[in-house]
mmCIF file of the C-alpha atoms, coordinates in Angstrom:
data_MODEL
# 
_entry.id   MODEL 
# 
loop_
_atom_site.group_PDB 
_atom_site.id 
_atom_site.type_symbol 
_atom_site.label_atom_id 
_atom_site.label_alt_id 
_atom_site.label_comp_id 
_atom_site.label_asym_id 
_atom_site.label_entity_id 
_atom_site.label_seq_id 
_atom_site.pdbx_PDB_ins_code 
_atom_site.Cartn_x 
_atom_site.Cartn_y 
_atom_site.Cartn_z 
_atom_site.occupancy 
_atom_site.B_iso_or_equiv 
_atom_site.pdbx_formal_charge 
_atom_site.auth_seq_id 
_atom_site.auth_comp_id 
_atom_site.auth_asym_id 
_atom_site.auth_atom_id 
_atom_site.pdbx_PDB_model_num 
ATOM 1   C CA . MET A 1 1   ? 0.161   -0.015  0.009   1.00 0.00 ? 1   MET A CA 1 
ATOM 2   C CA . ASN A 1 2   ? 1.664   3.327   -0.906  1.00 0.00 ? 2   ASN A CA 1 
ATOM 3   C CA . ARG A 1 3   ? 2.067   6.746   1.588   1.00 0.00 ? 3   ARG A CA 1 
ATOM 4   C CA . GLY A 1 4   ? -1.860  8.328   1.786   1.00 0.00 ? 4   GLY A CA 1 
ATOM 5   C CA . GLU A 1 5   ? -3.882  5.048   0.750   1.00 0.00 ? 5   GLU A CA 1 
ATOM 6   C CA . LEU A 1 6   ? -6.207  3.810   2.765   1.00 0.00 ? 6   LEU A CA 1 
ATOM 7   C CA . PHE A 1 7   ? -7.349  0.321   2.955   1.00 0.00 ? 7   PHE A CA 1 
ATOM 8   C CA . HIS A 1 8   ? -11.286 -0.977  3.274   1.00 0.00 ? 8   HIS A CA 1 
ATOM 9   C CA . ASN A 1 9   ? -12.775 -4.107  2.662   1.00 0.00 ? 9   ASN A CA 1 
ATOM 10  C CA . CYS A 1 10  ? -15.697 -3.854  -0.091  1.00 0.00 ? 10  CYS A CA 1 
ATOM 11  C CA . ALA A 1 11  ? -17.571 -6.433  1.798   1.00 0.00 ? 11  ALA A CA 1 
ATOM 12  C CA . ASP A 1 12  ? -18.224 -4.069  4.869   1.00 0.00 ? 12  ASP A CA 1 
ATOM 13  C CA . CYS A 1 13  ? -18.736 -1.029  1.747   1.00 0.00 ? 13  CYS A CA 1 
ATOM 14  C CA . PRO A 1 14  ? -22.816 -0.587  3.356   1.00 0.00 ? 14  PRO A CA 1 
ATOM 15  C CA . SER A 1 15  ? -22.563 1.133   -0.259  1.00 0.00 ? 15  SER A CA 1 
ATOM 16  C CA . ARG A 1 16  ? -22.193 -1.679  -1.907  1.00 0.00 ? 16  ARG A CA 1 
ATOM 17  C CA . ARG A 1 17  ? -25.603 -3.262  -1.779  1.00 0.00 ? 17  ARG A CA 1 
ATOM 18  C CA . THR A 1 18  ? -26.878 -0.900  -3.642  1.00 0.00 ? 18  THR A CA 1 
ATOM 19  C CA . THR A 1 19  ? -24.554 -0.822  -6.439  1.00 0.00 ? 19  THR A CA 1 
ATOM 20  C CA . GLU A 1 20  ? -23.191 -2.866  -9.364  1.00 0.00 ? 20  GLU A CA 1 
ATOM 21  C CA . TRP A 1 21  ? -20.549 -4.289  -6.930  1.00 0.00 ? 21  TRP A CA 1 
ATOM 22  C CA . ARG A 1 22  ? -23.209 -6.688  -5.305  1.00 0.00 ? 22  ARG A CA 1 
ATOM 23  C CA . ALA A 1 23  ? -23.103 -9.064  -8.038  1.00 0.00 ? 23  ALA A CA 1 
ATOM 24  C CA . LEU A 1 24  ? -19.364 -10.009 -7.083  1.00 0.00 ? 24  LEU A CA 1 
ATOM 25  C CA . ASN A 1 25  ? -19.143 -13.314 -4.787  1.00 0.00 ? 25  ASN A CA 1 
ATOM 26  C CA . ALA A 1 26  ? -16.701 -13.256 -1.488  1.00 0.00 ? 26  ALA A CA 1 
ATOM 27  C CA . ASP A 1 27  ? -13.753 -14.360 -3.762  1.00 0.00 ? 27  ASP A CA 1 
ATOM 28  C CA . GLU A 1 28  ? -14.421 -11.289 -6.118  1.00 0.00 ? 28  GLU A CA 1 
ATOM 29  C CA . LEU A 1 29  ? -14.885 -9.058  -3.506  1.00 0.00 ? 29  LEU A CA 1 
ATOM 30  C CA . ALA A 1 30  ? -11.510 -9.946  -1.619  1.00 0.00 ? 30  ALA A CA 1 
ATOM 31  C CA . LEU A 1 31  ? -9.859  -9.666  -4.944  1.00 0.00 ? 31  LEU A CA 1 
ATOM 32  C CA . VAL A 1 32  ? -10.979 -6.140  -5.705  1.00 0.00 ? 32  VAL A CA 1 
ATOM 33  C CA . SER A 1 33  ? -10.110 -5.260  -1.783  1.00 0.00 ? 33  SER A CA 1 
ATOM 34  C CA . GLN A 1 34  ? -6.367  -5.941  -2.277  1.00 0.00 ? 34  GLN A CA 1 
ATOM 35  C CA . ALA A 1 35  ? -6.273  -4.430  -5.548  1.00 0.00 ? 35  ALA A CA 1 
ATOM 36  C CA . LYS A 1 36  ? -7.820  -1.213  -5.332  1.00 0.00 ? 36  LYS A CA 1 
ATOM 37  C CA . ARG A 1 37  ? -6.653  1.901   -4.019  1.00 0.00 ? 37  ARG A CA 1 
ATOM 38  C CA . THR A 1 38  ? -8.519  3.971   -1.893  1.00 0.00 ? 38  THR A CA 1 
ATOM 39  C CA . ARG A 1 39  ? -7.657  7.519   -0.647  1.00 0.00 ? 39  ARG A CA 1 
ATOM 40  C CA . ALA A 1 40  ? -9.162  10.807  0.803   1.00 0.00 ? 40  ALA A CA 1 
ATOM 41  C CA . HIS A 1 41  ? -9.317  13.772  -1.361  1.00 0.00 ? 41  HIS A CA 1 
ATOM 42  C CA . GLU A 1 42  ? -9.774  17.402  -0.476  1.00 0.00 ? 42  GLU A CA 1 
ATOM 43  C CA . PRO A 1 43  ? -12.185 19.912  -1.913  1.00 0.00 ? 43  PRO A CA 1 
ATOM 44  C CA . GLY A 1 44  ? -10.848 20.922  -5.245  1.00 0.00 ? 44  GLY A CA 1 
ATOM 45  C CA . GLU A 1 45  ? -8.904  18.118  -5.993  1.00 0.00 ? 45  GLU A CA 1 
ATOM 46  C CA . ALA A 1 46  ? -10.011 16.106  -9.348  1.00 0.00 ? 46  ALA A CA 1 
ATOM 47  C CA . LEU A 1 47  ? -10.373 12.412  -9.522  1.00 0.00 ? 47  LEU A CA 1 
ATOM 48  C CA . TYR A 1 48  ? -9.603  12.727  -13.186 1.00 0.00 ? 48  TYR A CA 1 
ATOM 49  C CA . HIS A 1 49  ? -9.942  15.420  -15.793 1.00 0.00 ? 49  HIS A CA 1 
ATOM 50  C CA . GLN A 1 50  ? -11.969 15.508  -18.996 1.00 0.00 ? 50  GLN A CA 1 
ATOM 51  C CA . GLY A 1 51  ? -9.695  14.402  -21.548 1.00 0.00 ? 51  GLY A CA 1 
ATOM 52  C CA . ASP A 1 52  ? -7.823  12.065  -19.972 1.00 0.00 ? 52  ASP A CA 1 
ATOM 53  C CA . PRO A 1 53  ? -7.709  8.350   -20.463 1.00 0.00 ? 53  PRO A CA 1 
ATOM 54  C CA . GLY A 1 54  ? -9.944  6.101   -19.126 1.00 0.00 ? 54  GLY A CA 1 
ATOM 55  C CA . VAL A 1 55  ? -7.781  3.758   -17.164 1.00 0.00 ? 55  VAL A CA 1 
ATOM 56  C CA . GLY A 1 56  ? -9.955  2.544   -14.429 1.00 0.00 ? 56  GLY A CA 1 
ATOM 57  C CA . ILE A 1 57  ? -13.496 4.035   -12.595 1.00 0.00 ? 57  ILE A CA 1 
ATOM 58  C CA . TYR A 1 58  ? -14.178 4.927   -9.187  1.00 0.00 ? 58  TYR A CA 1 
ATOM 59  C CA . CYS A 1 59  ? -16.863 4.264   -6.718  1.00 0.00 ? 59  CYS A CA 1 
ATOM 60  C CA . ILE A 1 60  ? -17.237 7.035   -4.119  1.00 0.00 ? 60  ILE A CA 1 
ATOM 61  C CA . GLN A 1 61  ? -17.376 5.605   -0.315  1.00 0.00 ? 61  GLN A CA 1 
ATOM 62  C CA . SER A 1 62  ? -18.132 9.361   1.173   1.00 0.00 ? 62  SER A CA 1 
ATOM 63  C CA . GLY A 1 63  ? -18.503 12.574  0.109   1.00 0.00 ? 63  GLY A CA 1 
ATOM 64  C CA . LEU A 1 64  ? -19.790 14.646  -2.800  1.00 0.00 ? 64  LEU A CA 1 
ATOM 65  C CA . VAL A 1 65  ? -18.398 14.821  -6.414  1.00 0.00 ? 65  VAL A CA 1 
ATOM 66  C CA . GLY A 1 66  ? -19.364 16.978  -9.326  1.00 0.00 ? 66  GLY A CA 1 
ATOM 67  C CA . LEU A 1 67  ? -18.465 16.005  -13.099 1.00 0.00 ? 67  LEU A CA 1 
ATOM 68  C CA . ARG A 1 68  ? -17.988 19.226  -14.669 1.00 0.00 ? 68  ARG A CA 1 
ATOM 69  C CA . ARG A 1 69  ? -17.551 19.862  -18.504 1.00 0.00 ? 69  ARG A CA 1 
ATOM 70  C CA . THR A 1 70  ? -15.926 22.651  -20.067 1.00 0.00 ? 70  THR A CA 1 
ATOM 71  C CA . ASP A 1 71  ? -16.354 23.502  -23.639 1.00 0.00 ? 71  ASP A CA 1 
ATOM 72  C CA . GLU A 1 72  ? -13.995 24.732  -26.388 1.00 0.00 ? 72  GLU A CA 1 
ATOM 73  C CA . ASN A 1 73  ? -14.294 28.463  -25.300 1.00 0.00 ? 73  ASN A CA 1 
ATOM 74  C CA . GLY A 1 74  ? -13.236 27.368  -22.037 1.00 0.00 ? 74  GLY A CA 1 
ATOM 75  C CA . ASN A 1 75  ? -16.936 27.765  -20.290 1.00 0.00 ? 75  ASN A CA 1 
ATOM 76  C CA . SER A 1 76  ? -17.340 25.230  -17.642 1.00 0.00 ? 76  SER A CA 1 
ATOM 77  C CA . SER A 1 77  ? -20.572 23.739  -16.047 1.00 0.00 ? 77  SER A CA 1 
ATOM 78  C CA . LEU A 1 78  ? -21.435 21.561  -13.460 1.00 0.00 ? 78  LEU A CA 1 
ATOM 79  C CA . LEU A 1 79  ? -23.741 18.673  -14.701 1.00 0.00 ? 79  LEU A CA 1 
ATOM 80  C CA . ARG A 1 80  ? -24.171 16.267  -12.152 1.00 0.00 ? 80  ARG A CA 1 
ATOM 81  C CA . LEU A 1 81  ? -23.813 15.272  -8.698  1.00 0.00 ? 81  LEU A CA 1 
ATOM 82  C CA . CYS A 1 82  ? -22.430 12.035  -7.741  1.00 0.00 ? 82  CYS A CA 1 
ATOM 83  C CA . ALA A 1 83  ? -22.438 10.703  -3.589  1.00 0.00 ? 83  ALA A CA 1 
ATOM 84  C CA . ALA A 1 84  ? -21.703 8.181   -1.546  1.00 0.00 ? 84  ALA A CA 1 
ATOM 85  C CA . GLY A 1 85  ? -22.233 4.434   -3.158  1.00 0.00 ? 85  GLY A CA 1 
ATOM 86  C CA . THR A 1 86  ? -21.696 5.911   -7.009  1.00 0.00 ? 86  THR A CA 1 
ATOM 87  C CA . THR A 1 87  ? -19.378 4.354   -9.380  1.00 0.00 ? 87  THR A CA 1 
ATOM 88  C CA . ILE A 1 88  ? -18.212 6.575   -11.661 1.00 0.00 ? 88  ILE A CA 1 
ATOM 89  C CA . GLY A 1 89  ? -16.011 7.043   -14.761 1.00 0.00 ? 89  GLY A CA 1 
ATOM 90  C CA . TYR A 1 90  ? -17.494 3.638   -16.105 1.00 0.00 ? 90  TYR A CA 1 
ATOM 91  C CA . GLN A 1 91  ? -18.838 5.057   -19.547 1.00 0.00 ? 91  GLN A CA 1 
ATOM 92  C CA . SER A 1 92  ? -15.266 5.758   -20.267 1.00 0.00 ? 92  SER A CA 1 
ATOM 93  C CA . TYR A 1 93  ? -13.895 2.219   -19.413 1.00 0.00 ? 93  TYR A CA 1 
ATOM 94  C CA . LEU A 1 94  ? -17.076 0.958   -21.566 1.00 0.00 ? 94  LEU A CA 1 
ATOM 95  C CA . SER A 1 95  ? -16.809 3.273   -24.721 1.00 0.00 ? 95  SER A CA 1 
ATOM 96  C CA . LYS A 1 96  ? -12.473 2.595   -24.841 1.00 0.00 ? 96  LYS A CA 1 
ATOM 97  C CA . GLU A 1 97  ? -12.952 6.844   -25.211 1.00 0.00 ? 97  GLU A CA 1 
ATOM 98  C CA . PRO A 1 98  ? -11.305 9.964   -23.088 1.00 0.00 ? 98  PRO A CA 1 
ATOM 99  C CA . HIS A 1 99  ? -13.356 11.063  -20.165 1.00 0.00 ? 99  HIS A CA 1 
ATOM 100 C CA . LYS A 1 100 ? -16.081 13.299  -21.571 1.00 0.00 ? 100 LYS A CA 1 
ATOM 101 C CA . ASN A 1 101 ? -16.124 15.368  -17.901 1.00 0.00 ? 101 ASN A CA 1 
ATOM 102 C CA . THR A 1 102 ? -13.822 16.238  -14.766 1.00 0.00 ? 102 THR A CA 1 
ATOM 103 C CA . ALA A 1 103 ? -15.177 14.176  -11.465 1.00 0.00 ? 103 ALA A CA 1 
ATOM 104 C CA . GLU A 1 104 ? -14.063 17.404  -9.352  1.00 0.00 ? 104 GLU A CA 1 
ATOM 105 C CA . VAL A 1 105 ? -14.345 16.759  -5.507  1.00 0.00 ? 105 VAL A CA 1 
ATOM 106 C CA . LEU A 1 106 ? -16.749 19.103  -3.859  1.00 0.00 ? 106 LEU A CA 1 
ATOM 107 C CA . THR A 1 107 ? -16.303 18.234  -0.379  1.00 0.00 ? 107 THR A CA 1 
ATOM 108 C CA . PRO A 1 108 ? -14.051 15.636  1.642   1.00 0.00 ? 108 PRO A CA 1 
ATOM 109 C CA . THR A 1 109 ? -14.493 12.569  -0.219  1.00 0.00 ? 109 THR A CA 1 
ATOM 110 C CA . THR A 1 110 ? -13.180 8.993   -0.216  1.00 0.00 ? 110 THR A CA 1 
ATOM 111 C CA . ALA A 1 111 ? -12.910 7.215   -2.986  1.00 0.00 ? 111 ALA A CA 1 
ATOM 112 C CA . CYS A 1 112 ? -11.646 3.723   -4.564  1.00 0.00 ? 112 CYS A CA 1 
ATOM 113 C CA . PHE A 1 113 ? -10.586 3.259   -7.737  1.00 0.00 ? 113 PHE A CA 1 
ATOM 114 C CA . ILE A 1 114 ? -10.351 -0.047  -9.693  1.00 0.00 ? 114 ILE A CA 1 
ATOM 115 C CA . GLU A 1 115 ? -8.279  -0.256  -12.725 1.00 0.00 ? 115 GLU A CA 1 
ATOM 116 C CA . ARG A 1 116 ? -8.993  -1.566  -16.553 1.00 0.00 ? 116 ARG A CA 1 
ATOM 117 C CA . SER A 1 117 ? -7.384  -4.621  -16.229 1.00 0.00 ? 117 SER A CA 1 
ATOM 118 C CA . LEU A 1 118 ? -9.516  -5.991  -13.257 1.00 0.00 ? 118 LEU A CA 1 
ATOM 119 C CA . VAL A 1 119 ? -12.817 -4.282  -14.196 1.00 0.00 ? 119 VAL A CA 1 
ATOM 120 C CA . SER A 1 120 ? -12.154 -6.698  -17.452 1.00 0.00 ? 120 SER A CA 1 
ATOM 121 C CA . ASN A 1 121 ? -11.347 -9.494  -15.628 1.00 0.00 ? 121 ASN A CA 1 
ATOM 122 C CA . LEU A 1 122 ? -14.458 -9.541  -13.831 1.00 0.00 ? 122 LEU A CA 1 
ATOM 123 C CA . LEU A 1 123 ? -16.904 -8.934  -16.250 1.00 0.00 ? 123 LEU A CA 1 
ATOM 124 C CA . SER A 1 124 ? -15.138 -11.704 -18.103 1.00 0.00 ? 124 SER A CA 1 
ATOM 125 C CA . THR A 1 125 ? -15.952 -14.111 -15.513 1.00 0.00 ? 125 THR A CA 1 
ATOM 126 C CA . ASN A 1 126 ? -19.076 -12.669 -13.743 1.00 0.00 ? 126 ASN A CA 1 
ATOM 127 C CA . PRO A 1 127 ? -21.574 -11.901 -16.943 1.00 0.00 ? 127 PRO A CA 1 
ATOM 128 C CA . ARG A 1 128 ? -24.090 -10.269 -14.193 1.00 0.00 ? 128 ARG A CA 1 
ATOM 129 C CA . LEU A 1 129 ? -21.724 -7.355  -13.171 1.00 0.00 ? 129 LEU A CA 1 
ATOM 130 C CA . GLY A 1 130 ? -21.851 -6.594  -17.022 1.00 0.00 ? 130 GLY A CA 1 
ATOM 131 C CA . GLU A 1 131 ? -26.122 -6.572  -16.599 1.00 0.00 ? 131 GLU A CA 1 
ATOM 132 C CA . ARG A 1 132 ? -25.303 -4.224  -13.303 1.00 0.00 ? 132 ARG A CA 1 
ATOM 133 C CA . PHE A 1 133 ? -23.105 -1.911  -15.309 1.00 0.00 ? 133 PHE A CA 1 
ATOM 134 C CA . LEU A 1 134 ? -25.445 -1.944  -17.976 1.00 0.00 ? 134 LEU A CA 1 
ATOM 135 C CA . GLN A 1 135 ? -28.312 -1.021  -15.725 1.00 0.00 ? 135 GLN A CA 1 
ATOM 136 C CA . HIS A 1 136 ? -26.832 1.645   -14.211 1.00 0.00 ? 136 HIS A CA 1 
ATOM 137 C CA . LEU A 1 137 ? -26.242 3.540   -17.931 1.00 0.00 ? 137 LEU A CA 1 
ATOM 138 C CA . LEU A 1 138 ? -29.593 2.996   -18.070 1.00 0.00 ? 138 LEU A CA 1 
ATOM 139 C CA . ASP A 1 139 ? -30.373 4.695   -15.284 1.00 0.00 ? 139 ASP A CA 1 
ATOM 140 C CA . ASP A 1 140 ? -28.072 7.607   -16.035 1.00 0.00 ? 140 ASP A CA 1 
ATOM 141 C CA . MET A 1 141 ? -29.768 7.934   -19.398 1.00 0.00 ? 141 MET A CA 1 
ATOM 142 C CA . SER A 1 142 ? -33.256 7.977   -17.592 1.00 0.00 ? 142 SER A CA 1 
ATOM 143 C CA . ALA A 1 143 ? -32.111 10.387  -14.945 1.00 0.00 ? 143 ALA A CA 1 
ATOM 144 C CA . ILE A 1 144 ? -30.835 13.035  -17.695 1.00 0.00 ? 144 ILE A CA 1 
ATOM 145 C CA . GLU A 1 145 ? -33.909 12.771  -19.542 1.00 0.00 ? 145 GLU A CA 1 
ATOM 146 C CA . ASP A 1 146 ? -35.621 13.063  -16.259 1.00 0.00 ? 146 ASP A CA 1 
ATOM 147 C CA . ASP A 1 147 ? -33.461 16.568  -15.542 1.00 0.00 ? 147 ASP A CA 1 
ATOM 148 C CA . TYR A 1 148 ? -34.100 17.599  -19.360 1.00 0.00 ? 148 TYR A CA 1 
ATOM 149 C CA . ALA A 1 149 ? -37.909 17.184  -18.767 1.00 0.00 ? 149 ALA A CA 1 
ATOM 150 C CA . ARG A 1 150 ? -37.872 18.866  -15.392 1.00 0.00 ? 150 ARG A CA 1 
ATOM 151 C CA . SER A 1 151 ? -36.165 21.977  -16.961 1.00 0.00 ? 151 SER A CA 1 
ATOM 152 C CA . LEU A 1 152 ? -38.805 21.814  -20.006 1.00 0.00 ? 152 LEU A CA 1 
ATOM 153 C CA . THR A 1 153 ? -42.444 21.779  -17.260 1.00 0.00 ? 153 THR A CA 1 
ATOM 154 C CA . LEU A 1 154 ? -41.228 23.079  -13.898 1.00 0.00 ? 154 LEU A CA 1 
ATOM 155 C CA . SER A 1 155 ? -40.363 26.954  -13.207 1.00 0.00 ? 155 SER A CA 1 
ATOM 156 C CA . VAL A 1 156 ? -36.720 27.701  -12.088 1.00 0.00 ? 156 VAL A CA 1 
ATOM 157 C CA . LYS A 1 157 ? -38.061 28.368  -8.506  1.00 0.00 ? 157 LYS A CA 1 
ATOM 158 C CA . SER A 1 158 ? -39.023 24.607  -8.758  1.00 0.00 ? 158 SER A CA 1 
ATOM 159 C CA . ARG A 1 159 ? -35.527 23.534  -9.931  1.00 0.00 ? 159 ARG A CA 1 
ATOM 160 C CA . PHE A 1 160 ? -34.166 26.064  -7.608  1.00 0.00 ? 160 PHE A CA 1 
ATOM 161 C CA . LEU A 1 161 ? -36.217 24.303  -4.670  1.00 0.00 ? 161 LEU A CA 1 
ATOM 162 C CA . HIS A 1 162 ? -35.960 20.880  -5.767  1.00 0.00 ? 162 HIS A CA 1 
ATOM 163 C CA . THR A 1 163 ? -31.675 20.954  -5.964  1.00 0.00 ? 163 THR A CA 1 
ATOM 164 C CA . LEU A 1 164 ? -31.893 22.634  -2.106  1.00 0.00 ? 164 LEU A CA 1 
ATOM 165 C CA . MET A 1 165 ? -33.613 19.311  -1.181  1.00 0.00 ? 165 MET A CA 1 
ATOM 166 C CA . VAL A 1 166 ? -31.084 17.076  -3.047  1.00 0.00 ? 166 VAL A CA 1 
ATOM 167 C CA . PHE A 1 167 ? -28.455 18.892  -0.987  1.00 0.00 ? 167 PHE A CA 1 
ATOM 168 C CA . TYR A 1 168 ? -30.235 18.698  2.012   1.00 0.00 ? 168 TYR A CA 1 
ATOM 169 C CA . GLU A 1 169 ? -30.978 15.012  1.664   1.00 0.00 ? 169 GLU A CA 1 
ATOM 170 C CA . LYS A 1 170 ? -26.791 14.292  0.521   1.00 0.00 ? 170 LYS A CA 1 
ATOM 171 C CA . LEU A 1 171 ? -25.511 17.330  3.035   1.00 0.00 ? 171 LEU A CA 1 
ATOM 172 C CA . GLY A 1 172 ? -28.091 18.492  5.460   1.00 0.00 ? 172 GLY A CA 1 
ATOM 173 C CA . TYR A 1 173 ? -28.048 18.184  8.982   1.00 0.00 ? 173 TYR A CA 1 
ATOM 174 C CA . ARG A 1 174 ? -30.053 20.206  12.133  1.00 0.00 ? 174 ARG A CA 1 
ATOM 175 C CA . ASP A 1 175 ? -28.360 22.471  14.567  1.00 0.00 ? 175 ASP A CA 1 
ATOM 176 C CA . GLU A 1 176 ? -28.408 23.508  17.631  1.00 0.00 ? 176 GLU A CA 1 
ATOM 177 C CA . ASN A 1 177 ? -31.793 24.168  17.454  1.00 0.00 ? 177 ASN A CA 1 
ATOM 178 C CA . GLY A 1 178 ? -32.924 21.792  15.411  1.00 0.00 ? 178 GLY A CA 1 
ATOM 179 C CA . GLN A 1 179 ? -33.100 24.041  12.286  1.00 0.00 ? 179 GLN A CA 1 
ATOM 180 C CA . PRO A 1 180 ? -32.593 22.100  8.782   1.00 0.00 ? 180 PRO A CA 1 
ATOM 181 C CA . ILE A 1 181 ? -29.086 23.559  7.323   1.00 0.00 ? 181 ILE A CA 1 
ATOM 182 C CA . VAL A 1 182 ? -27.204 22.919  4.436   1.00 0.00 ? 182 VAL A CA 1 
ATOM 183 C CA . GLU A 1 183 ? -23.544 23.744  3.603   1.00 0.00 ? 183 GLU A CA 1 
ATOM 184 C CA . LEU A 1 184 ? -23.562 24.319  0.073   1.00 0.00 ? 184 LEU A CA 1 
ATOM 185 C CA . PRO A 1 185 ? -20.451 23.041  -1.657  1.00 0.00 ? 185 PRO A CA 1 
ATOM 186 C CA . ILE A 1 186 ? -20.680 25.315  -4.846  1.00 0.00 ? 186 ILE A CA 1 
ATOM 187 C CA . LYS A 1 187 ? -20.698 28.722  -5.771  1.00 0.00 ? 187 LYS A CA 1 
ATOM 188 C CA . ARG A 1 188 ? -24.372 29.894  -6.884  1.00 0.00 ? 188 ARG A CA 1 
ATOM 189 C CA . MET A 1 189 ? -23.069 30.255  -10.127 1.00 0.00 ? 189 MET A CA 1 
ATOM 190 C CA . GLU A 1 190 ? -22.550 26.696  -10.018 1.00 0.00 ? 190 GLU A CA 1 
ATOM 191 C CA . LEU A 1 191 ? -25.951 26.292  -8.677  1.00 0.00 ? 191 LEU A CA 1 
ATOM 192 C CA . ALA A 1 192 ? -27.161 28.231  -12.033 1.00 0.00 ? 192 ALA A CA 1 
ATOM 193 C CA . ASP A 1 193 ? -25.542 25.546  -13.782 1.00 0.00 ? 193 ASP A CA 1 
ATOM 194 C CA . LEU A 1 194 ? -27.313 22.503  -12.428 1.00 0.00 ? 194 LEU A CA 1 
ATOM 195 C CA . ILE A 1 195 ? -30.809 24.128  -12.636 1.00 0.00 ? 195 ILE A CA 1 
ATOM 196 C CA . GLY A 1 196 ? -30.202 25.444  -16.198 1.00 0.00 ? 196 GLY A CA 1 
ATOM 197 C CA . ALA A 1 197 ? -30.228 29.342  -14.957 1.00 0.00 ? 197 ALA A CA 1 
ATOM 198 C CA . GLN A 1 198 ? -28.906 32.257  -15.200 1.00 0.00 ? 198 GLN A CA 1 
ATOM 199 C CA . PRO A 1 199 ? -26.802 33.195  -12.523 1.00 0.00 ? 199 PRO A CA 1 
ATOM 200 C CA . ALA A 1 200 ? -28.931 36.634  -12.066 1.00 0.00 ? 200 ALA A CA 1 
ATOM 201 C CA . SER A 1 201 ? -31.980 34.376  -11.765 1.00 0.00 ? 201 SER A CA 1 
ATOM 202 C CA . ILE A 1 202 ? -30.409 32.850  -8.970  1.00 0.00 ? 202 ILE A CA 1 
ATOM 203 C CA . SER A 1 203 ? -29.866 36.120  -7.084  1.00 0.00 ? 203 SER A CA 1 
ATOM 204 C CA . ARG A 1 204 ? -33.303 37.424  -7.716  1.00 0.00 ? 204 ARG A CA 1 
ATOM 205 C CA . LEU A 1 205 ? -34.883 34.000  -6.596  1.00 0.00 ? 205 LEU A CA 1 
ATOM 206 C CA . ILE A 1 206 ? -32.885 34.148  -3.252  1.00 0.00 ? 206 ILE A CA 1 
ATOM 207 C CA . ARG A 1 207 ? -33.937 37.280  -2.318  1.00 0.00 ? 207 ARG A CA 1 
ATOM 208 C CA . LYS A 1 208 ? -37.654 35.978  -3.074  1.00 0.00 ? 208 LYS A CA 1 
ATOM 209 C CA . VAL A 1 209 ? -37.659 32.852  -1.502  1.00 0.00 ? 209 VAL A CA 1 
ATOM 210 C CA . GLN A 1 210 ? -36.179 34.597  1.726   1.00 0.00 ? 210 GLN A CA 1 
ATOM 211 C CA . ALA A 1 211 ? -38.991 37.381  1.603   1.00 0.00 ? 211 ALA A CA 1 
ATOM 212 C CA . GLU A 1 212 ? -41.323 34.323  1.970   1.00 0.00 ? 212 GLU A CA 1 
ATOM 213 C CA . GLY A 1 213 ? -39.150 32.847  4.664   1.00 0.00 ? 213 GLY A CA 1 
ATOM 214 C CA . MET A 1 214 ? -38.869 29.450  2.970   1.00 0.00 ? 214 MET A CA 1 
ATOM 215 C CA . LEU A 1 215 ? -35.126 29.964  2.902   1.00 0.00 ? 215 LEU A CA 1 
ATOM 216 C CA . LYS A 1 216 ? -32.425 32.245  4.713   1.00 0.00 ? 216 LYS A CA 1 
ATOM 217 C CA . PHE A 1 217 ? -29.041 32.641  3.094   1.00 0.00 ? 217 PHE A CA 1 
ATOM 218 C CA . ASN A 1 218 ? -26.158 33.095  4.884   1.00 0.00 ? 218 ASN A CA 1 
ATOM 219 C CA . ASP A 1 219 ? -22.903 32.866  2.088   1.00 0.00 ? 219 ASP A CA 1 
ATOM 220 C CA . ARG A 1 220 ? -23.040 29.263  1.326   1.00 0.00 ? 220 ARG A CA 1 
ATOM 221 C CA . ARG A 1 221 ? -25.000 28.017  4.638   1.00 0.00 ? 221 ARG A CA 1 
ATOM 222 C CA . VAL A 1 222 ? -28.935 27.848  4.058   1.00 0.00 ? 222 VAL A CA 1 
ATOM 223 C CA . SER A 1 223 ? -31.240 27.382  6.702   1.00 0.00 ? 223 SER A CA 1 
ATOM 224 C CA . LEU A 1 224 ? -34.060 25.944  5.054   1.00 0.00 ? 224 LEU A CA 1 
ATOM 225 C CA . ARG A 1 225 ? -36.445 26.754  7.437   1.00 0.00 ? 225 ARG A CA 1 
ATOM 226 C CA . ASP A 1 226 ? -39.944 25.748  6.946   1.00 0.00 ? 226 ASP A CA 1 
ATOM 227 C CA . LEU A 1 227 ? -38.969 24.505  3.429   1.00 0.00 ? 227 LEU A CA 1 
ATOM 228 C CA . LEU A 1 228 ? -39.355 20.863  4.395   1.00 0.00 ? 228 LEU A CA 1 
ATOM 229 C CA . ASN A 1 229 ? -42.928 20.995  5.348   1.00 0.00 ? 229 ASN A CA 1 
ATOM 230 C CA . ARG A 1 230 ? -43.346 22.930  2.386   1.00 0.00 ? 230 ARG A CA 1 
ATOM 231 C CA . VAL A 1 231 ? -42.114 20.231  -0.421  1.00 0.00 ? 231 VAL A CA 1 
ATOM 232 C CA . GLY A 1 232 ? -44.836 19.168  -2.480  1.00 0.00 ? 232 GLY A CA 1 
ATOM 233 C CA . SER A 1 233 ? -47.625 22.511  -1.979  1.00 0.00 ? 233 SER A CA 1 
ATOM 234 C CA . SER A 1 234 ? -48.348 25.643  -3.920  1.00 0.00 ? 234 SER A CA 1 
ATOM 235 C CA . MET A 1 235 ? -45.095 27.184  -2.690  1.00 0.00 ? 235 MET A CA 1 
ATOM 236 C CA . VAL A 1 236 ? -42.715 24.789  -4.770  1.00 0.00 ? 236 VAL A CA 1 
ATOM 237 C CA . ALA A 1 237 ? -45.291 24.806  -8.241  1.00 0.00 ? 237 ALA A CA 1 
ATOM 238 C CA . ARG A 1 238 ? -45.160 26.071  -10.995 1.00 0.00 ? 238 ARG A CA 1 
# 
């Protein structure tokens, strides 16, 4: 084990039961546990960069990672959020093409890296693992369609509140007064990227929802106040 690497037994990973890795038997899990590299990453680091070759795949053990894409003019957009239990980089492995996005660490994250050769060996001997990866690909495609449909049918306000609820589900907590709190790991401009809005729209929305008493922003610290009780009501409707 190299300096800075951690040991993590795949058989003890609580996220494994909800991912494609549940298809592995005990011997295969032991093999992956010994061969993979587990490391802790700080915000701002990248697991891989856009354009890098797909030399393996990553499993997020804890933390939050954002998938970011930069266009030919240098404009960068945050496309997706990936939490614990998510396998990323597998599209590049399957397509044998360079990564189309950068996997940027947004919060302190522990991730496991599995080299391409080991993944190939597992797929050749365990057809169920291939089926699980195919299902993962289909689920990701469905999520993209859902996001697109949401952008067409929901107001910017609804998408904004929905995204804040997603952040709260992944990172939220209750403070000493019992108030629901979430510390946003991204800037407001990146929040605009996620919901397909202009940054100026986010600023106006924040002023509006604060005036309505739904939320309170203090830089990136957001108090959701009674938003949790209003989800699904006309306050969040179009």
